[in-house]
N, C-alpha and C positions, 0 to 999 in steps of 0.2 A: 278823479284827477290822476293823470299818468305820472308815475315816479320816474325820475331820471337819475342816472349815476354818472358822476364826473370821473375824469381821469385821476384826479387826486384821491378819490374814494377807492378806486380800483387799486392804486398803488398802496394805499393804507391797508386795504384788506389783504393784499399779498404779503406785506411786511408783517402784519399781525399773525398770519397763518404760515409764516415762512418755515417754521420747524415742522409743521404738519406736512407741507409740500415736500420738504427735503426727505422726511422719513418715508413717505409713500413712494416717492421716486426711487430712492435707494432700494427699497424692498422690491419694486417692480424690476429694476435692473438686475438685482441679485436673482430673482426668480427666472428672468430671461436667460441669464448666464447658466444657471443650474440646469434648465431644460435643454439648452444648447449643448452643454458639455457632457451631461450625464444621462439624459433621457432620449435624445435624438440619435438615431443610428446613422453613422457616416455612410455616404454614398460615393462611389467611384465610377468614373466613366472612361470609356476607351473609344477612340474614333478612327475611322479609316476613310480615305478619299477614293472615289470611284470616278473614272473618266468615261464619258460617252463620246466615242470618236468615230470617225468614218470607217466603215468596214473595209477590209483589205480589198484592194482593187489593183489590177495591172496598170490601169491608166491613172497616173498620179494627178493629172489635170482635173479629175473628177472632184478632187478635194478643193472645193471653192466655197464662196460665200453661202450659196444655197445649202450646201451640205452641212456647213457649220450651224446655220439656222435650224435645219432639220434636227440636228443632234441636240440643240438647246431645247427645242420643243419636246424631244423624247425624254429629257430629264424629268419632267413632271410625270410622265407616264411611268417611268422606271421607279420613281419615288413611291408610287402606289403598289407596283408589282413587288418591290423588295419586302413589303410587310404583308404580303398575301400568304395564305396557307400553302400554296404551291411551292413557295420558297422556304417557309418556316417549318413545315412538317418534316421534311428531310433533315433539317438542322436539329430539331428536337430528338429525332431518332439517333442521328449520328453522334451527338454530344451527350446522349443519355440524360437529357434535362428533365427534371421532375416538374414539368409544367406543360400547359397546352400551347398551341400556336398563338391563340389570342393573348395569353399571358406573356408570351415571348414578345409579341408585337408591342405590348405595353412598355416593355423595357427599351424599345428602340425609338430613335428619333432621326429624322432625315432633314438635313439642312441644305438649302439651295441658294445660289446667288443669281442675281439678274443677269441674263445674257451670258451665262457661264455653262460650259460643258461638264463641269466638275460639280459633284454633290458629295456631301459627307454623310456617313452613317455612324451613329453613336449609340452605344449600349451603356446603360447605367444600372449597376447592381451594388450589393453590399461588399463585394470583393473585387479588387483590381484585376486579379488573375481571371476571375470568372467573366468580367466585362470584356477583357481582351479575347478570351476563348470564344465568347458568343459573337462579338462583332466580326472577328475574322472568319468564323464559321458561316455566318449569314452572308458576308460579302462573297465568299467563295461559292456558296450555294446559289446566290443570285447570278453570278457570272455564268454559272453552268445552266441555270434554268432559262435565262434570257435567250440563249441559243435555241432552246427547244420551243419556248413560247412565242418569241418574236421571229424566229428563223433568221437571225442575224448574229454576227459576231462583231459587235462594236462596243463592248464593255471591257474596261481595263481597270484593275485595282492598282492605284498609284502607290499607296503606302499602307502597309499593314500596321495594326495597333501593336504596341509593346507594353509590357508591364512597367518598365522603367518610366514611361511617360504617363502612367495612370496611378502612381502611388499616392498622389495628393488628393484628398477628398474634395469633391465639388459641393457637397452638402453635409452638414449645415454650414452656414457662413456666420461665424461668431460676431464679427464686427457689425454686420447688417442687423442681425437679430438683437444684439445689445442696443444698437441705436434705435431700433423700433421700440424696444422695451422702455428706453429712456423717454421717447416722445409720448408713448402711451401713459407712462407714469406721470409725466408733467401734466398732461391733459386731464387725467383722472384726479390728481391731487388738487389742481387749480379749481376744477369743477366742484370737488368736495368743499374746498375752502369757501367758495362763494355761496354754496348751499348752506353751510353752517352760518355764514354771516347773514344770509337771508332769513334763516329760521331763528336767529338770535334777536328777540324783541325786547331785551332788557335795556334800561336807561342807564348809561354810563357817563355821559358828558352833558354839558350845558346845551350843546347843539342838539342832542337827542331830545331834551325837554322842549326846546323851541319847536322842533319838528312834530312831536307828538301832541303837545298842548296848543301850539300855535300862539304862544305868549312869549314875550321877551323875558329874559332873565335879568332881574334887577340887582341881584347880589348872590354871593356864594360864601359859605363858611369854610375856611381852610383849616387843615390840620396843622397843629404846631408840634414840631418834633424836637426832642431834646438832643443834646450833643451826642448821646449814645445811639441815636437813630430810633429811639422809642417815642411813640406818640405821647405827649404830655396830657395828663388828666387833672381836672380840678379835684382837690381833696374832698372826701365825702364826710369826714368827721369834724367836730367842732374844735376850736383852738384849745391847746393844752394850758392849764393854769397851774401855777406853782405856789406853794406855801411852805413855810418853815415851822416845824413842831419839835420842840425840845432839842434844837440844834441840828436836827436831821431834815434833809430836803425831801418833801413829799410831793409827788406828781399826782395830779387828779385831772381826769378828763371831764 
């Protein structure tokens, strides 16, 4: 026979294990905050914008809709070229970076927008000044290499990265990390609470007796408490008898 659990039983279980749920959740949040602030290394990024525009021409009328569409299509091609060894190897040598071109490519990310001639290049490192140095070096090398590889001059660096704009770390994000730790802590603690309730097969109430034995409860013996809060007990000794001997009172049990 399948067992079902009602909403009332769920609420009762949560109230019964409320202290356990609160302790586990607080410990998880504290652990998430500790990892975020003391164990994770802050990351800083720097970005620059690059414009793919019509190459210089004496005839200004050539700059039409078809030319714009061509430049938009070139953005995807340039996004691949900018992270190629042909561009990054000269940057590694010029900036004296202690890494390979593949490792440098892992620090870079390219962002594009639909139907836009502008794309962004972002470098992310442990230092804001290093991020700025790398992204500016790569954008300058890319502008130079495009002229050699594509035999065109249609790339312009719109804005260079600056240290002032890169001083705030982008990782880790304390609010998000702590919120995730809170959710995980609640899920784990509630799961443990229901697991303990499932494994607890002791009989505590009259309803438990009815469920286990399948018999109705006819009566129950209640505990009588004294005014001081102690449970009253029946005396275990016999009544005390008194007698008088020679004018003195003698007690005998």
